[in-house]
N, C-alpha and C positions, 0 to 999 in steps of 0.2 A: 840265191839272193845275196847281194853284197853291196855295201856302201861304206864310204869313208867320211868321217866328220870329226869335229872337235867337240868336247863335252866337259862339263863340270861335275865332279863326283858329288852325288847327294847322299849316298849311303851304300853300305856293303853288308851282306849277310853270308855266313859260311854255308857251303853246299858240299856235303860229303866230307871226305877226309882232308882234301887239299884245295878244292875249288871254291869259288865264291860267286854269288850273283851280285852284280854291280848295277846300281841305278845311277844313270847320268841324266843331266839336262843337256841335250845336244843342241847345237846351233840350228841345224837343218831338219832334224828328225824328232825334236821335242823330247819329252821325258821318256826315256827308253831303258829297258833292262837287258842284260846279257850275261852269259856265263863266262867267267874268266878262269881257265884251267891253271891251277897253281896259285890262284888269287889269295888263298889263305896262308901261303908260305911267307917266309921272312923276306924274300927278295921283292915280292910284289906289295907287301903290306904297306910300306911307306908311300907307295905310289897311289894306293887306293884309299886315301884319306879324304873325308868331306872337305870341299873347298878347293881341291887341286884341279887344275885344268889338264886335260889329257887329249891326245890324238887317238882315234879309234878306227878300227876296221871291224864292221859287224858282218857276220856270215850266218846264213841259215838255209835249210833246204826249201822252206816255204816262208813267205812273209809273216804269217801269223805265229810262227814258232818263236820260242825264247831266243834262240840263236846264241852265238858265242862272240866275244870281243877279243881282238888283239889290241893291246893298249900300250902306248908309250907316253912318257911324261912330257908336258909342255911347260907348265908353270906350277911348281910345287909349293903352294902357299901354306899348306896345313901346318907345317912345323912352326912357322911364325905365328899363325893365327891361334894355335892352341897353347901359346905361351901365356896368354892372358885370359882371365875369366870372361871378360866381355867378348873376346874372340871365340872361345869355346861355345858360349851361349848363343852368340850372334850367328855363327855358321850353322849350328844345329837348328836354330829357328828359321833361318833363310831356307834351309833344305826342307823343313817341314811345310813351309808355305809353298815352295815350288812343287811339292808333291800334290798340291790341289789341282794342278794342271792336268787335263786329260792325257792319258798315255799316248805317245806316238803322234801328237798333234804339234806341229812346229809353232814356236812362239819366239821368233828371233829377237824382238825388242826386249822381251823379258830376259832372254839369255844374255844379251849385251849389257843390260842393267845389272844383272847378277854378277857378271864378270867385273864390271866397273866397281860395284860395291865391294867385292872381295879384294880388289886391288887397292882400295882406299879405306882400310879397316883398322889402321894402326891406332889412331886417336879415338877414344871412346865417344867423344862428342860428335866427331865426324861420322863414326860408325853408326851412331844413333840416327843421324840425319839420313844416311843411306838406307838404313833399315826401314824407317818410316816411309821414305819415297818408294821403296820396293813394295811395301804393303799397299800403298796407294795405287801403284801401277798394277799390282795383282787384282785389286778390286776392279779396275777398268778392264783388265784382260778377261776377267770372269763375268763381265757384263753388269757390274754394279759401280761404275765410275762415279765420282763426285763431281759436281759442277761448281768449280771454284773460281771461274773467270769473271762472273758478274753477279750482282745481287739478285736473288730469286724473287724479291719483292718489288724492287724499283728498277732493276736493270743497270744500276750504277756499277762501275768497274773500279772504284776507289774506296778506300776506308772499309774494306771487307774484313771483319774481325770475328764473325760468327759463322756457324754452319747449322742448318736446320737438321735435327735428328730424323725428321719425317721424310724430307725430300732429298737430303744430301746436297742441297744447294747452299752457296755462300749467302750471307746476309750482311748488309752494311751496318755500321754503328748506329746510324739514325733510325733505320728500320727495325733493328733488333733490340734496341734499348728497352722497350716496354716488356719484352719477353726474355731478357738476358738470362734469367735463371733456368730457362727451359732449353737454351741453345748451347751447342758445343762451341768451344773456342777454336778459332782458326789462327794458328801461330804464324808470325811474319814469314818464316822460311818456306811456307807452303803457299804464300800469296804470289801471284804472277809478278815477275820482274823485281822481286825484293831479294836482296842479298841476306846472308845469315852469318855475318862476321861477329855479331854481338849476341850470339845465342845465350839464352838464359835457361836455368833449370826448368822454369815454368813453361817455356816454349817447347822443350822436348817432351815434358810430361803431357802437355796439351796435344802434341802431335801423336803420341802413342795412344792417348785417350780417344782421339778422333778416328784414327784408322782401326783401333781395336774395337770400337763400338760397331762400326759398319762391317768389319770382318766377321765379328761374332753373329750379328743379326742376319746377314745375307749369305755368308759362306759356311761358317763353321756349324752353327746350331742346326741348320737344315740337314747337315750330314751327321748329326749326333755328336759333334765334336766341340771342344772348348779350346781356349788358347793354350799353346804348348807351355810346359814348365820352363823350357829354354827362354821363351819370351819374358816370362816373369823373372827368370834369373838374370837376363840382360838388363832389364829395367832396375832391378835391385843393385846390380853392379854399378850402373850409372848413378843411382842415388847415393851409393856409398862414396863413389869417386867425387861427386859434387859436394858432399858433406865434408870430405877431407880438404877440398879446395878452399872452403870458407873458414876452416879452423884457424884461429890465431897462432902465430909462430910461438914456440915455447921460449 
């Protein structure tokens, strides 16, 4: 058995004295593991960092075997990503969410979104938007997508500012006002057709609150899991950055 693909490194664990088992999210073969001989050595270690894009050839005697990877670098983002705390936390969290996908099941849209997110992760505010969109896409990919296009009560497509925690459907301002304390907030950047040039701290916190609520209920808790420490670390880094931005100049 043999195939060639491109992948994004999600994680690596040492195997024996010098080899490593590498977990990739590949474009055409989904989340897939393979053995890299010499993967624990100094030459390969910089290549096998989470967030890097690599070209791979996978070989095995039978399809169900672990198999081995021959790997070459395509886009080595890790060195840049790991220079900032939000980059470290963000990449770690993205990898932890991608691991929720079933093994060896192709998800090309998720692969493309992950690749796009990692390519645009320099600014912490933009990185937060990409991370929230990725969580939202993962909910859809796993069968728990939110219906944010029109109001679940009236069918309206405008002035959608809430989300029902029961149905996952958007709710308009007028329909949701009597129950506003029981509803989740839908930030502008997640509404259809709205730009996010004027993002506020509250918008991002609302976005994380929204996706976090449904991820926990539908995906993580049924698996006996909770949110990753890296997610909390990213949100804390975001909060600190936003606090510094509003401090008066000395």
